[in-house]
N, C-alpha and C positions, 0 to 999 in steps of 0.2 A: 083063205088066208088073206091077210091084209098087210099093208105097209104104208107108210107116210113118206113122201119125198117132196122136196122143194120145187116149185115151178121152174126155177132157174137151172136145175139139173136135168138138161135135156137129154144128155146120153143115158143116164139111169132111166129116165121115163120111157125112152124109145125101147130099152132093153126089156123093161117089165111089161110094155105093151106087146112086144114080140113073144113074151112068155105067157100071154093070156090075161095080164091084169087090165082092169078098166077103172077110170076115175069115177068115183061116186060122190065125192064131196070136196069142197075147196074152202079153206079158212085163211084170213089174213095172218101173216107172220108178225107177231108182237115183238118188237125190239126190246132186248135186255141189256142193261148197261154192261159194256165190255164185250159183248157178242154181236158181231155183225153178220148178216146174211145178205147175199146179193139177190135173193128172191124177194117176192112180195106175197106168196101165198104157199101154204102147205096143202098138198094134195093127198087125199085118202084113196088108195087104189086097192081093189079087191080081186080075188081070183077063186072061182069055185074049184074045189078039190074032190 
């Protein structure tokens, strides 16, 4: 399974890591007019099932 989370969402990242997910890639967050994100990167996390 996989998911994408913002680097600024530390609570969610900790939860996913406790559930066995690991970060396999990071990409910059590209800003879109009218949408702000406090993070700087998207993180792809995966877990074997």
